[in-house]
DRENDO-1510 file (C-alpha; in Angstrom, 1 decimal, always signed):
<recs>
REC; n; res; u; v; w
REC; 1; PRO; +74.3; +193.6; +67.7 .
REC; 2; GLU; +72.7; +192.7; +64.6 .
REC; 3; LEU; +72.9; +196.4; +63.3 .
REC; 4; PHE; +76.8; +197.1; +64.5 .
REC; 5; ASP; +79.0; +196.4; +61.6 .
REC; 6; GLY; +82.1; +196.7; +64.0 .
REC; 7; GLU; +83.1; +200.2; +62.8 .
REC; 8; ILE; +82.8; +203.4; +64.7 .
REC; 9; PRO; +83.1; +206.7; +62.5 .
REC; 10; PHE; +86.2; +208.5; +64.3 .
REC; 11; GLU; +84.3; +211.8; +64.6 .
REC; 12; LEU; +82.1; +209.9; +67.1 .
REC; 13; SER; +85.0; +208.3; +69.2 .
REC; 14; THR; +86.9; +211.3; +69.6 .
REC; 15; SER; +83.7; +212.7; +71.5 .
REC; 16; LEU; +83.1; +209.7; +73.8 .
REC; 17; SER; +83.5; +210.6; +77.4 .
REC; 18; GLU; +86.1; +208.5; +79.5 .
REC; 19; ASN; +83.2; +208.6; +82.4 .
REC; 20; ARG; +80.9; +206.7; +80.1 .
REC; 21; SER; +80.2; +202.8; +80.9 .
REC; 22; PRO; +82.3; +200.4; +79.2 .
REC; 23; THR; +80.9; +198.9; +76.0 .
REC; 24; ALA; +83.2; +196.0; +75.1 .
REC; 25; THR; +86.0; +194.1; +76.9 .
REC; 26; ILE; +88.9; +192.8; +74.2 .
REC; 27; ALA; +90.4; +189.8; +76.3 .
REC; 28; LEU; +93.6; +188.0; +74.7 .
REC; 29; THR; +96.6; +185.8; +75.8 .
REC; 30; ALA; +100.1; +186.6; +75.5 .
REC; 31; ARG; +103.9; +185.4; +76.0 .
REC; 32; GLY; +106.7; +187.9; +76.5 .
REC; 33; CYS; +107.4; +190.7; +78.1 .
REC; 34; GLY; +107.8; +194.4; +76.9 .
REC; 35; ARG; +105.7; +197.1; +75.2 .
REC; 36; PHE; +102.4; +196.1; +73.6 .
REC; 37; GLY; +100.7; +198.1; +71.1 .
REC; 38; ALA; +97.3; +197.9; +69.1 .
REC; 39; TYR; +94.9; +200.2; +67.3 .
REC; 40; SER; +91.7; +201.5; +68.8 .
REC; 41; PHE; +89.1; +203.9; +67.5 .
REC; 42; GLN; +88.0; +204.5; +71.4 .
REC; 43; ARG; +90.3; +205.6; +74.2 .
REC; 44; PRO; +90.5; +202.6; +76.4 .
REC; 45; LEU; +88.6; +202.9; +80.2 .
REC; 46; LYS; +91.3; +200.7; +81.5 .
REC; 47; CYS; +93.6; +198.1; +80.6 .
REC; 48; GLN; +94.6; +195.1; +82.6 .
REC; 49; VAL; +97.6; +192.4; +82.7 .
REC; 50; GLY; +97.3; +189.5; +84.7 .
REC; 51; ASP; +95.4; +190.7; +87.8 .
REC; 52; ALA; +97.1; +194.3; +87.9 .
REC; 53; GLU; +95.6; +197.5; +86.3 .
REC; 54; VAL; +98.4; +198.9; +84.2 .
REC; 55; GLU; +98.9; +202.6; +83.1 .
REC; 56; PHE; +98.8; +203.1; +79.4 .
REC; 57; SER; +99.3; +205.6; +77.0 .
REC; 58; TYR; +96.7; +206.4; +74.0 .
REC; 59; ASP; +97.2; +208.8; +70.9 .
REC; 60; PRO; +93.8; +209.9; +69.6 .
REC; 61; THR; +95.5; +211.1; +66.4 .
REC; 62; ASN; +96.1; +207.7; +65.1 .
REC; 63; GLY; +94.6; +205.6; +67.8 .
REC; 64; LEU; +97.7; +203.9; +69.2 .
REC; 65; LEU; +97.3; +202.3; +72.7 .
REC; 66; THR; +100.5; +201.3; +74.3 .
REC; 67; PHE; +101.6; +199.4; +77.7 .
REC; 68; THR; +104.3; +197.7; +79.1 .
REC; 69; ILE; +104.0; +193.8; +79.9 .
REC; 70; PRO; +106.2; +193.2; +82.7 .
REC; 71; ILE; +108.8; +190.6; +83.0 .
REC; 72; PRO; +107.5; +187.0; +83.8 .
REC; 73; GLU; +108.6; +185.1; +86.7 .
REC; 74; GLU; +108.0; +181.9; +85.1 .
REC; 75; GLU; +109.3; +180.8; +81.4 .
REC; 76; MET; +106.8; +180.8; +78.7 .
REC; 77; TYR; +103.9; +182.3; +81.2 .
REC; 78; ARG; +101.0; +183.4; +79.3 .
REC; 79; TRP; +99.7; +186.6; +80.6 .
REC; 80; SER; +96.0; +187.4; +80.5 .
REC; 81; ILE; +95.4; +190.9; +78.9 .
REC; 82; ALA; +92.2; +193.0; +78.9 .
REC; 83; ILE; +91.2; +196.2; +77.3 .
REC; 84; GLN; +88.2; +197.9; +78.2 .
REC; 85; VAL; +86.6; +200.2; +76.0 .
</recs>
């Protein structure tokens, strides 16, 4: 960890296998629903909203990750989101 500067060269990230072990999990909390987008140099292994794994789209040309956050059953509900890379 002391030697990692937080960046992965794009050439390296595109060669990472989908069968690899996860290297990190990004966890956050969000309100609302609809399309969620984030940028990642690595293709995620899986995305989870609440307790459910969700289908996602990843564009390797620009690193855009997108998936849909469902409509909550409660007002002001906070979704826990986990993205495993």
